[in-house]
N, C-alpha and C positions, 0 to 999 in steps of 0.2 A: 504494500500500500504506500509506503514511503516513496518508493521509486516512481510510482504512478503520480503521486502528488507533486514530486519534484519535476516531473515531465509535463505537468499541467493536464494530465489525463484524468477525466472524471471517473470515479469508481464507486461502487456500492459495496461497502464493507460487509454487509450481511450476505450479499450474493457471493462475494469472494470467499467468505467463510464457508458457506454452503458448498460451493464448488470444490474447495480443498477437502472438505469432509467427504464429499461424494467420491472424489478421486481416491482417497484412502480406502473407502468402502469397496471400490471396484478393484483394488489391488489384492483383495483377499481371494486366495485360490479356492475354487469350489471343491477341489480334491482334498486339501489339507485343512481348510478353515483358517489358515494363517496368511499374513501378508508376505508375498514373495518378493515384491518390488521388481519383479521380472515379468515381461510379457510372455504369456503362454500361447501356444499355437492356436487354441480355440478362440482366444481373444483377438489374435491377429486375423483369423478367418472371419470373425464377426465384423471387425473393422473394415476388412476388404469388401465384404458383401455390402455393407452400408455405403461405403464410398463409391463402389461400382454402381449400385442402384441409383445413387444420387447424382451420378455423372461427374463426380469430383475427380476420379481417376479413370484411366482407360484400360489399365491392366493391373492385376493384383500385385501388391508389394510382397516380396519374399522376406522371410525371417533373416536370411543372410544379408539382404540389403540394409537392414536397420541395425544389425548387430556387429558387422565387420566394417572397419574403416575403409 
């Protein structure tokens, strides 16, 4: 929030707090019930489907593309 204020970007603190809480919730593995802080393959598959259906990407993103430099 500090960086947003310094940059003159308006922000809603409650919305930011909700978004961060939701991001943490989504990091919980359905297999283990713990936060892995890693993208699992089914999560990447879901993201690819959503982005392809929405026309945001033309071909799926591979796990290798986002994990290797």
